[in-house]
mmJSON file of the N, C-alpha and C atoms, coordinates in Angstrom:
{"data_MODEL":{"atom_site":{
"group_PDB":["ATOM","ATOM","ATOM","ATOM","ATOM","ATOM","ATOM","ATOM","ATOM","ATOM","ATOM","ATOM","ATOM","ATOM","ATOM","ATOM","ATOM","ATOM","ATOM","ATOM","ATOM","ATOM","ATOM","ATOM","ATOM","ATOM","ATOM","ATOM","ATOM","ATOM","ATOM","ATOM","ATOM","ATOM","ATOM","ATOM","ATOM","ATOM","ATOM","ATOM","ATOM","ATOM","ATOM","ATOM","ATOM","ATOM","ATOM","ATOM","ATOM","ATOM","ATOM","ATOM","ATOM","ATOM","ATOM","ATOM","ATOM","ATOM","ATOM","ATOM","ATOM","ATOM","ATOM","ATOM","ATOM","ATOM","ATOM","ATOM","ATOM","ATOM","ATOM","ATOM","ATOM","ATOM","ATOM","ATOM","ATOM","ATOM","ATOM","ATOM","ATOM","ATOM","ATOM","ATOM","ATOM","ATOM","ATOM","ATOM","ATOM","ATOM","ATOM","ATOM","ATOM","ATOM","ATOM","ATOM","ATOM","ATOM","ATOM","ATOM","ATOM","ATOM","ATOM","ATOM","ATOM","ATOM","ATOM","ATOM","ATOM","ATOM","ATOM","ATOM","ATOM","ATOM","ATOM","ATOM","ATOM","ATOM","ATOM","ATOM","ATOM","ATOM","ATOM","ATOM","ATOM","ATOM","ATOM","ATOM","ATOM","ATOM","ATOM","ATOM","ATOM","ATOM","ATOM","ATOM","ATOM","ATOM","ATOM","ATOM","ATOM","ATOM","ATOM","ATOM","ATOM","ATOM","ATOM","ATOM","ATOM","ATOM","ATOM","ATOM","ATOM","ATOM","ATOM","ATOM","ATOM","ATOM","ATOM","ATOM","ATOM","ATOM","ATOM","ATOM","ATOM","ATOM","ATOM","ATOM","ATOM","ATOM","ATOM","ATOM","ATOM","ATOM","ATOM","ATOM","ATOM","ATOM","ATOM","ATOM","ATOM","ATOM","ATOM","ATOM","ATOM","ATOM","ATOM","ATOM","ATOM"],
"id":[1,2,3,4,5,6,7,8,9,10,11,12,13,14,15,16,17,18,19,20,21,22,23,24,25,26,27,28,29,30,31,32,33,34,35,36,37,38,39,40,41,42,43,44,45,46,47,48,49,50,51,52,53,54,55,56,57,58,59,60,61,62,63,64,65,66,67,68,69,70,71,72,73,74,75,76,77,78,79,80,81,82,83,84,85,86,87,88,89,90,91,92,93,94,95,96,97,98,99,100,101,102,103,104,105,106,107,108,109,110,111,112,113,114,115,116,117,118,119,120,121,122,123,124,125,126,127,128,129,130,131,132,133,134,135,136,137,138,139,140,141,142,143,144,145,146,147,148,149,150,151,152,153,154,155,156,157,158,159,160,161,162,163,164,165,166,167,168,169,170,171,172,173,174,175,176,177,178,179,180,181,182,183,184,185,186,187,188,189],
"type_symbol":["N","C","C","N","C","C","N","C","C","N","C","C","N","C","C","N","C","C","N","C","C","N","C","C","N","C","C","N","C","C","N","C","C","N","C","C","N","C","C","N","C","C","N","C","C","N","C","C","N","C","C","N","C","C","N","C","C","N","C","C","N","C","C","N","C","C","N","C","C","N","C","C","N","C","C","N","C","C","N","C","C","N","C","C","N","C","C","N","C","C","N","C","C","N","C","C","N","C","C","N","C","C","N","C","C","N","C","C","N","C","C","N","C","C","N","C","C","N","C","C","N","C","C","N","C","C","N","C","C","N","C","C","N","C","C","N","C","C","N","C","C","N","C","C","N","C","C","N","C","C","N","C","C","N","C","C","N","C","C","N","C","C","N","C","C","N","C","C","N","C","C","N","C","C","N","C","C","N","C","C","N","C","C","N","C","C","N","C","C"],
"label_atom_id":["N","CA","C","N","CA","C","N","CA","C","N","CA","C","N","CA","C","N","CA","C","N","CA","C","N","CA","C","N","CA","C","N","CA","C","N","CA","C","N","CA","C","N","CA","C","N","CA","C","N","CA","C","N","CA","C","N","CA","C","N","CA","C","N","CA","C","N","CA","C","N","CA","C","N","CA","C","N","CA","C","N","CA","C","N","CA","C","N","CA","C","N","CA","C","N","CA","C","N","CA","C","N","CA","C","N","CA","C","N","CA","C","N","CA","C","N","CA","C","N","CA","C","N","CA","C","N","CA","C","N","CA","C","N","CA","C","N","CA","C","N","CA","C","N","CA","C","N","CA","C","N","CA","C","N","CA","C","N","CA","C","N","CA","C","N","CA","C","N","CA","C","N","CA","C","N","CA","C","N","CA","C","N","CA","C","N","CA","C","N","CA","C","N","CA","C","N","CA","C","N","CA","C","N","CA","C","N","CA","C","N","CA","C","N","CA","C","N","CA","C"],
"label_alt_id":[null,null,null,null,null,null,null,null,null,null,null,null,null,null,null,null,null,null,null,null,null,null,null,null,null,null,null,null,null,null,null,null,null,null,null,null,null,null,null,null,null,null,null,null,null,null,null,null,null,null,null,null,null,null,null,null,null,null,null,null,null,null,null,null,null,null,null,null,null,null,null,null,null,null,null,null,null,null,null,null,null,null,null,null,null,null,null,null,null,null,null,null,null,null,null,null,null,null,null,null,null,null,null,null,null,null,null,null,null,null,null,null,null,null,null,null,null,null,null,null,null,null,null,null,null,null,null,null,null,null,null,null,null,null,null,null,null,null,null,null,null,null,null,null,null,null,null,null,null,null,null,null,null,null,null,null,null,null,null,null,null,null,null,null,null,null,null,null,null,null,null,null,null,null,null,null,null,null,null,null,null,null,null,null,null,null,null,null,null],
"label_comp_id":["MET","MET","MET","ASN","ASN","ASN","THR","THR","THR","GLU","GLU","GLU","ILE","ILE","ILE","TRP","TRP","TRP","ARG","ARG","ARG","GLN","GLN","GLN","PRO","PRO","PRO","PHE","PHE","PHE","ASP","ASP","ASP","ALA","ALA","ALA","ILE","ILE","ILE","GLU","GLU","GLU","VAL","VAL","VAL","PRO","PRO","PRO","ALA","ALA","ALA","PHE","PHE","PHE","PRO","PRO","PRO","GLN","GLN","GLN","ASN","ASN","ASN","THR","THR","THR","LEU","LEU","LEU","LEU","LEU","LEU","CYS","CYS","CYS","VAL","VAL","VAL","LEU","LEU","LEU","PHE","PHE","PHE","ILE","ILE","ILE","ASN","ASN","ASN","ILE","ILE","ILE","VAL","VAL","VAL","TYR","TYR","TYR","CYS","CYS","CYS","ARG","ARG","ARG","TYR","TYR","TYR","ALA","ALA","ALA","SER","SER","SER","VAL","VAL","VAL","THR","THR","THR","GLU","GLU","GLU","ALA","ALA","ALA","GLY","GLY","GLY","THR","THR","THR","ARG","ARG","ARG","GLY","GLY","GLY","VAL","VAL","VAL","ASP","ASP","ASP","LEU","LEU","LEU","HIS","HIS","HIS","VAL","VAL","VAL","ARG","ARG","ARG","LEU","LEU","LEU","VAL","VAL","VAL","GLN","GLN","GLN","ALA","ALA","ALA","LYS","LYS","LYS","GLU","GLU","GLU","HIS","HIS","HIS","GLU","GLU","GLU","VAL","VAL","VAL","ALA","ALA","ALA","SER","SER","SER"],
"label_asym_id":["A","A","A","A","A","A","A","A","A","A","A","A","A","A","A","A","A","A","A","A","A","A","A","A","A","A","A","A","A","A","A","A","A","A","A","A","A","A","A","A","A","A","A","A","A","A","A","A","A","A","A","A","A","A","A","A","A","A","A","A","A","A","A","A","A","A","A","A","A","A","A","A","A","A","A","A","A","A","A","A","A","A","A","A","A","A","A","A","A","A","A","A","A","A","A","A","A","A","A","A","A","A","A","A","A","A","A","A","A","A","A","A","A","A","A","A","A","A","A","A","A","A","A","A","A","A","A","A","A","A","A","A","A","A","A","A","A","A","A","A","A","A","A","A","A","A","A","A","A","A","A","A","A","A","A","A","A","A","A","A","A","A","A","A","A","A","A","A","A","A","A","A","A","A","A","A","A","A","A","A","A","A","A","A","A","A","A","A","A"],
"label_entity_id":["1","1","1","1","1","1","1","1","1","1","1","1","1","1","1","1","1","1","1","1","1","1","1","1","1","1","1","1","1","1","1","1","1","1","1","1","1","1","1","1","1","1","1","1","1","1","1","1","1","1","1","1","1","1","1","1","1","1","1","1","1","1","1","1","1","1","1","1","1","1","1","1","1","1","1","1","1","1","1","1","1","1","1","1","1","1","1","1","1","1","1","1","1","1","1","1","1","1","1","1","1","1","1","1","1","1","1","1","1","1","1","1","1","1","1","1","1","1","1","1","1","1","1","1","1","1","1","1","1","1","1","1","1","1","1","1","1","1","1","1","1","1","1","1","1","1","1","1","1","1","1","1","1","1","1","1","1","1","1","1","1","1","1","1","1","1","1","1","1","1","1","1","1","1","1","1","1","1","1","1","1","1","1","1","1","1","1","1","1"],
"label_seq_id":[1,1,1,2,2,2,3,3,3,4,4,4,5,5,5,6,6,6,7,7,7,8,8,8,9,9,9,10,10,10,11,11,11,12,12,12,13,13,13,14,14,14,15,15,15,16,16,16,17,17,17,18,18,18,19,19,19,20,20,20,21,21,21,22,22,22,23,23,23,24,24,24,25,25,25,26,26,26,27,27,27,28,28,28,29,29,29,30,30,30,31,31,31,32,32,32,33,33,33,34,34,34,35,35,35,36,36,36,37,37,37,38,38,38,39,39,39,40,40,40,41,41,41,42,42,42,43,43,43,44,44,44,45,45,45,46,46,46,47,47,47,48,48,48,49,49,49,50,50,50,51,51,51,52,52,52,53,53,53,54,54,54,55,55,55,56,56,56,57,57,57,58,58,58,59,59,59,60,60,60,61,61,61,62,62,62,63,63,63],
"pdbx_PDB_ins_code":[null,null,null,null,null,null,null,null,null,null,null,null,null,null,null,null,null,null,null,null,null,null,null,null,null,null,null,null,null,null,null,null,null,null,null,null,null,null,null,null,null,null,null,null,null,null,null,null,null,null,null,null,null,null,null,null,null,null,null,null,null,null,null,null,null,null,null,null,null,null,null,null,null,null,null,null,null,null,null,null,null,null,null,null,null,null,null,null,null,null,null,null,null,null,null,null,null,null,null,null,null,null,null,null,null,null,null,null,null,null,null,null,null,null,null,null,null,null,null,null,null,null,null,null,null,null,null,null,null,null,null,null,null,null,null,null,null,null,null,null,null,null,null,null,null,null,null,null,null,null,null,null,null,null,null,null,null,null,null,null,null,null,null,null,null,null,null,null,null,null,null,null,null,null,null,null,null,null,null,null,null,null,null,null,null,null,null,null,null],
"Cartn_x":[90.758,91.203,90.619,91.479,91.04,90.718,89.435,89.031,89.049,89.125,89.082,90.252,91.398,92.555,92.3,91.435,91.12,89.908,89.134,87.846,87.943,88.755,88.814,89.268,90.375,90.756,89.767,89.204,88.25,86.969,86.496,85.299,85.545,86.799,87.119,86.961,86.888,86.668,85.277,85.166,83.913,82.961,83.258,82.372,82.079,80.949,80.662,81.775,82.242,83.331,83.193,83.607,83.59,84.629,85.66,86.642,86.042,86.479,86.002,87.196,86.946,88.016,88.044,88.855,88.988,87.734,86.82,85.541,84.439,84.829,83.93,82.948,83.31,82.51,82.948,81.993,82.276,82.977,84.06,84.776,84.202,84.006,83.331,82.99,82.165,81.755,82.016,82.13,82.351,81.016,81.087,79.89,79.125,79.819,79.149,78.268,78.777,77.958,76.735,76.914,75.772,74.674,75.051,74.055,73.452,74.274,73.825,72.846,73.13,72.299,71.292,71.265,70.352,70.496,71.727,72.008,72.921,73.033,74.009,75.136,76.304,77.438,77.192,76.581,76.356,75.539,74.617,73.771,74.334,75.578,76.116,77.284,77.825,78.968,78.567,79.324,79.068,77.995,77.459,76.386,76.967,76.29,76.707,76.245,77.118,76.746,76.666,77.288,77.176,75.702,74.978,73.55,72.805,73.103,72.434,72.782,74.027,74.436,73.697,73.578,72.854,71.39,70.788,69.39,69.201,70.12,70.026,70.128,71.028,71.205,69.955,69.376,68.155,67.017,66.924,65.888,66.073,67.333,67.643,67.249,67.53,67.206,65.698,64.974,63.525,62.813,63.442,62.788,62.767],
"Cartn_y":[-120.522,-119.618,-118.226,-117.237,-115.865,-115.265,-115.151,-114.638,-113.121,-112.441,-110.974,-110.365,-111.004,-110.478,-110.47,-111.354,-111.471,-110.647,-110.132,-109.503,-108.367,-107.374,-106.21,-106.565,-107.263,-107.6,-108.548,-109.457,-110.402,-109.7,-108.747,-107.984,-107.047,-106.76,-105.907,-106.651,-107.969,-108.757,-108.43,-108.154,-107.65,-108.727,-109.98,-111.09,-111.919,-112.634,-113.488,-114.522,-114.655,-115.594,-116.168,-117.423,-118.062,-119.174,-119.005,-120.075,-121.239,-122.443,-123.643,-124.444,-125.299,-126.176,-127.443,-128.406,-129.63,-130.481,-130.24,-130.955,-130.175,-129.079,-128.185,-127.45,-127.305,-126.49,-125.037,-124.151,-122.727,-122.166,-121.44,-120.783,-119.396,-118.633,-117.334,-116.902,-115.861,-115.368,-113.872,-113.35,-111.909,-111.168,-109.862,-109.021,-109.07,-109.229,-109.318,-110.564,-111.681,-112.896,-112.675,-112.032,-111.763,-111.01,-109.972,-109.191,-110.0,-110.722,-111.476,-112.578,-113.29,-114.424,-114.082,-112.821,-112.382,-113.248,-113.407,-114.183,-113.379,-113.844,-113.27,-114.269,-113.772,-114.67,-115.645,-115.173,-116.026,-117.271,-117.148,-118.276,-119.181,-118.963,-119.737,-120.641,-120.519,-121.362,-122.826,-123.631,-125.053,-125.43,-124.463,-124.702,-124.881,-125.639,-125.794,-124.558,-123.578,-122.318,-122.433,-123.459,-123.634,-123.798,-124.58,-124.785,-123.456,-122.699,-121.403,-120.421,-120.423,-119.516,-119.835,-121.125,-121.532,-121.134,-121.329,-120.954,-119.445,-118.661,-117.21,-116.777,-117.388,-117.045,-117.422,-118.594,-119.012,-118.049,-117.589,-116.631,-115.314,-114.882,-113.631,-113.729,-114.843,-115.04,-115.094,-115.718,-115.854,-114.522,-113.607,-112.313,-111.366],
"Cartn_z":[-50.96,-52.011,-51.763,-51.695,-51.509,-52.872,-53.187,-54.5,-54.57,-53.439,-53.454,-54.219,-54.198,-54.924,-56.436,-56.911,-58.335,-58.743,-57.803,-58.101,-59.121,-58.879,-59.764,-61.185,-61.367,-62.752,-63.415,-62.65,-63.222,-63.651,-62.844,-63.213,-64.39,-64.698,-65.843,-67.171,-67.127,-68.343,-68.872,-70.152,-70.716,-71.218,-70.945,-71.324,-70.076,-70.065,-68.909,-68.714,-67.48,-67.211,-65.806,-65.672,-64.357,-64.3,-63.466,-63.314,-62.533,-62.875,-62.205,-61.711,-60.717,-60.248,-61.089,-60.705,-61.502,-61.504,-60.567,-60.529,-61.24,-61.907,-62.64,-61.736,-60.467,-59.555,-59.708,-59.738,-59.915,-58.687,-58.919,-57.832,-57.578,-58.624,-58.561,-59.974,-60.099,-61.417,-61.483,-62.705,-62.821,-62.912,-62.757,-62.72,-64.039,-65.142,-66.441,-66.484,-65.967,-65.934,-65.054,-63.909,-63.015,-63.751,-64.479,-65.234,-66.365,-67.091,-68.259,-67.886,-66.82,-66.436,-65.336,-64.904,-63.838,-62.589,-62.128,-60.927,-60.011,-58.781,-57.858,-57.68,-57.373,-57.189,-56.043,-54.981,-53.812,-54.15,-55.094,-55.448,-56.518,-56.922,-58.032,-57.671,-56.496,-56.132,-56.162,-56.881,-56.979,-57.987,-58.736,-59.693,-61.094,-61.946,-63.337,-64.104,-64.221,-64.863,-66.377,-66.955,-68.403,-68.784,-68.026,-68.284,-68.158,-67.119,-66.938,-68.049,-68.499,-69.565,-70.854,-71.183,-72.381,-72.262,-71.103,-70.898,-71.042,-70.511,-70.629,-72.078,-72.829,-74.237,-75.026,-74.757,-75.449,-75.152,-73.908,-73.531,-74.263,-74.388,-75.094,-76.56,-77.179,-78.6,-78.793,-77.867,-77.974,-77.753,-77.042,-76.733,-77.898],
"occupancy":[1.0,1.0,1.0,1.0,1.0,1.0,1.0,1.0,1.0,1.0,1.0,1.0,1.0,1.0,1.0,1.0,1.0,1.0,1.0,1.0,1.0,1.0,1.0,1.0,1.0,1.0,1.0,1.0,1.0,1.0,1.0,1.0,1.0,1.0,1.0,1.0,1.0,1.0,1.0,1.0,1.0,1.0,1.0,1.0,1.0,1.0,1.0,1.0,1.0,1.0,1.0,1.0,1.0,1.0,1.0,1.0,1.0,1.0,1.0,1.0,1.0,1.0,1.0,1.0,1.0,1.0,1.0,1.0,1.0,1.0,1.0,1.0,1.0,1.0,1.0,1.0,1.0,1.0,1.0,1.0,1.0,1.0,1.0,1.0,1.0,1.0,1.0,1.0,1.0,1.0,1.0,1.0,1.0,1.0,1.0,1.0,1.0,1.0,1.0,1.0,1.0,1.0,1.0,1.0,1.0,1.0,1.0,1.0,1.0,1.0,1.0,1.0,1.0,1.0,1.0,1.0,1.0,1.0,1.0,1.0,1.0,1.0,1.0,1.0,1.0,1.0,1.0,1.0,1.0,1.0,1.0,1.0,1.0,1.0,1.0,1.0,1.0,1.0,1.0,1.0,1.0,1.0,1.0,1.0,1.0,1.0,1.0,1.0,1.0,1.0,1.0,1.0,1.0,1.0,1.0,1.0,1.0,1.0,1.0,1.0,1.0,1.0,1.0,1.0,1.0,1.0,1.0,1.0,1.0,1.0,1.0,1.0,1.0,1.0,1.0,1.0,1.0,1.0,1.0,1.0,1.0,1.0,1.0,1.0,1.0,1.0,1.0,1.0,1.0],
"B_iso_or_equiv":[0.0,0.0,0.0,0.0,0.0,0.0,0.0,0.0,0.0,0.0,0.0,0.0,0.0,0.0,0.0,0.0,0.0,0.0,0.0,0.0,0.0,0.0,0.0,0.0,0.0,0.0,0.0,0.0,0.0,0.0,0.0,0.0,0.0,0.0,0.0,0.0,0.0,0.0,0.0,0.0,0.0,0.0,0.0,0.0,0.0,0.0,0.0,0.0,0.0,0.0,0.0,0.0,0.0,0.0,0.0,0.0,0.0,0.0,0.0,0.0,0.0,0.0,0.0,0.0,0.0,0.0,0.0,0.0,0.0,0.0,0.0,0.0,0.0,0.0,0.0,0.0,0.0,0.0,0.0,0.0,0.0,0.0,0.0,0.0,0.0,0.0,0.0,0.0,0.0,0.0,0.0,0.0,0.0,0.0,0.0,0.0,0.0,0.0,0.0,0.0,0.0,0.0,0.0,0.0,0.0,0.0,0.0,0.0,0.0,0.0,0.0,0.0,0.0,0.0,0.0,0.0,0.0,0.0,0.0,0.0,0.0,0.0,0.0,0.0,0.0,0.0,0.0,0.0,0.0,0.0,0.0,0.0,0.0,0.0,0.0,0.0,0.0,0.0,0.0,0.0,0.0,0.0,0.0,0.0,0.0,0.0,0.0,0.0,0.0,0.0,0.0,0.0,0.0,0.0,0.0,0.0,0.0,0.0,0.0,0.0,0.0,0.0,0.0,0.0,0.0,0.0,0.0,0.0,0.0,0.0,0.0,0.0,0.0,0.0,0.0,0.0,0.0,0.0,0.0,0.0,0.0,0.0,0.0,0.0,0.0,0.0,0.0,0.0,0.0],
"pdbx_formal_charge":[null,null,null,null,null,null,null,null,null,null,null,null,null,null,null,null,null,null,null,null,null,null,null,null,null,null,null,null,null,null,null,null,null,null,null,null,null,null,null,null,null,null,null,null,null,null,null,null,null,null,null,null,null,null,null,null,null,null,null,null,null,null,null,null,null,null,null,null,null,null,null,null,null,null,null,null,null,null,null,null,null,null,null,null,null,null,null,null,null,null,null,null,null,null,null,null,null,null,null,null,null,null,null,null,null,null,null,null,null,null,null,null,null,null,null,null,null,null,null,null,null,null,null,null,null,null,null,null,null,null,null,null,null,null,null,null,null,null,null,null,null,null,null,null,null,null,null,null,null,null,null,null,null,null,null,null,null,null,null,null,null,null,null,null,null,null,null,null,null,null,null,null,null,null,null,null,null,null,null,null,null,null,null,null,null,null,null,null,null],
"auth_seq_id":[1,1,1,2,2,2,3,3,3,4,4,4,5,5,5,6,6,6,7,7,7,8,8,8,9,9,9,10,10,10,11,11,11,12,12,12,13,13,13,14,14,14,15,15,15,16,16,16,17,17,17,18,18,18,19,19,19,20,20,20,21,21,21,22,22,22,23,23,23,24,24,24,25,25,25,26,26,26,27,27,27,28,28,28,29,29,29,30,30,30,31,31,31,32,32,32,33,33,33,34,34,34,35,35,35,36,36,36,37,37,37,38,38,38,39,39,39,40,40,40,41,41,41,42,42,42,43,43,43,44,44,44,45,45,45,46,46,46,47,47,47,48,48,48,49,49,49,50,50,50,51,51,51,52,52,52,53,53,53,54,54,54,55,55,55,56,56,56,57,57,57,58,58,58,59,59,59,60,60,60,61,61,61,62,62,62,63,63,63],
"auth_comp_id":["MET","MET","MET","ASN","ASN","ASN","THR","THR","THR","GLU","GLU","GLU","ILE","ILE","ILE","TRP","TRP","TRP","ARG","ARG","ARG","GLN","GLN","GLN","PRO","PRO","PRO","PHE","PHE","PHE","ASP","ASP","ASP","ALA","ALA","ALA","ILE","ILE","ILE","GLU","GLU","GLU","VAL","VAL","VAL","PRO","PRO","PRO","ALA","ALA","ALA","PHE","PHE","PHE","PRO","PRO","PRO","GLN","GLN","GLN","ASN","ASN","ASN","THR","THR","THR","LEU","LEU","LEU","LEU","LEU","LEU","CYS","CYS","CYS","VAL","VAL","VAL","LEU","LEU","LEU","PHE","PHE","PHE","ILE","ILE","ILE","ASN","ASN","ASN","ILE","ILE","ILE","VAL","VAL","VAL","TYR","TYR","TYR","CYS","CYS","CYS","ARG","ARG","ARG","TYR","TYR","TYR","ALA","ALA","ALA","SER","SER","SER","VAL","VAL","VAL","THR","THR","THR","GLU","GLU","GLU","ALA","ALA","ALA","GLY","GLY","GLY","THR","THR","THR","ARG","ARG","ARG","GLY","GLY","GLY","VAL","VAL","VAL","ASP","ASP","ASP","LEU","LEU","LEU","HIS","HIS","HIS","VAL","VAL","VAL","ARG","ARG","ARG","LEU","LEU","LEU","VAL","VAL","VAL","GLN","GLN","GLN","ALA","ALA","ALA","LYS","LYS","LYS","GLU","GLU","GLU","HIS","HIS","HIS","GLU","GLU","GLU","VAL","VAL","VAL","ALA","ALA","ALA","SER","SER","SER"],
"auth_asym_id":["A","A","A","A","A","A","A","A","A","A","A","A","A","A","A","A","A","A","A","A","A","A","A","A","A","A","A","A","A","A","A","A","A","A","A","A","A","A","A","A","A","A","A","A","A","A","A","A","A","A","A","A","A","A","A","A","A","A","A","A","A","A","A","A","A","A","A","A","A","A","A","A","A","A","A","A","A","A","A","A","A","A","A","A","A","A","A","A","A","A","A","A","A","A","A","A","A","A","A","A","A","A","A","A","A","A","A","A","A","A","A","A","A","A","A","A","A","A","A","A","A","A","A","A","A","A","A","A","A","A","A","A","A","A","A","A","A","A","A","A","A","A","A","A","A","A","A","A","A","A","A","A","A","A","A","A","A","A","A","A","A","A","A","A","A","A","A","A","A","A","A","A","A","A","A","A","A","A","A","A","A","A","A","A","A","A","A","A","A"],
"auth_atom_id":["N","CA","C","N","CA","C","N","CA","C","N","CA","C","N","CA","C","N","CA","C","N","CA","C","N","CA","C","N","CA","C","N","CA","C","N","CA","C","N","CA","C","N","CA","C","N","CA","C","N","CA","C","N","CA","C","N","CA","C","N","CA","C","N","CA","C","N","CA","C","N","CA","C","N","CA","C","N","CA","C","N","CA","C","N","CA","C","N","CA","C","N","CA","C","N","CA","C","N","CA","C","N","CA","C","N","CA","C","N","CA","C","N","CA","C","N","CA","C","N","CA","C","N","CA","C","N","CA","C","N","CA","C","N","CA","C","N","CA","C","N","CA","C","N","CA","C","N","CA","C","N","CA","C","N","CA","C","N","CA","C","N","CA","C","N","CA","C","N","CA","C","N","CA","C","N","CA","C","N","CA","C","N","CA","C","N","CA","C","N","CA","C","N","CA","C","N","CA","C","N","CA","C","N","CA","C","N","CA","C","N","CA","C","N","CA","C","N","CA","C"],
"pdbx_PDB_model_num":[1,1,1,1,1,1,1,1,1,1,1,1,1,1,1,1,1,1,1,1,1,1,1,1,1,1,1,1,1,1,1,1,1,1,1,1,1,1,1,1,1,1,1,1,1,1,1,1,1,1,1,1,1,1,1,1,1,1,1,1,1,1,1,1,1,1,1,1,1,1,1,1,1,1,1,1,1,1,1,1,1,1,1,1,1,1,1,1,1,1,1,1,1,1,1,1,1,1,1,1,1,1,1,1,1,1,1,1,1,1,1,1,1,1,1,1,1,1,1,1,1,1,1,1,1,1,1,1,1,1,1,1,1,1,1,1,1,1,1,1,1,1,1,1,1,1,1,1,1,1,1,1,1,1,1,1,1,1,1,1,1,1,1,1,1,1,1,1,1,1,1,1,1,1,1,1,1,1,1,1,1,1,1,1,1,1,1,1,1]
}}}
């Protein structure tokens, strides 16, 4: 799957977002998610980002 064609419109989304395949493996993430969760896209492929998103939100609330 060529994700570059989706990069610009996907990064324009103003909320953290990450499409997954049918096995719930992450295909790619948008720049907002990278900033929100303090991660890089390269380190997130195939990772359960739902867990990371919840952890990031809990950290934000605790701060």
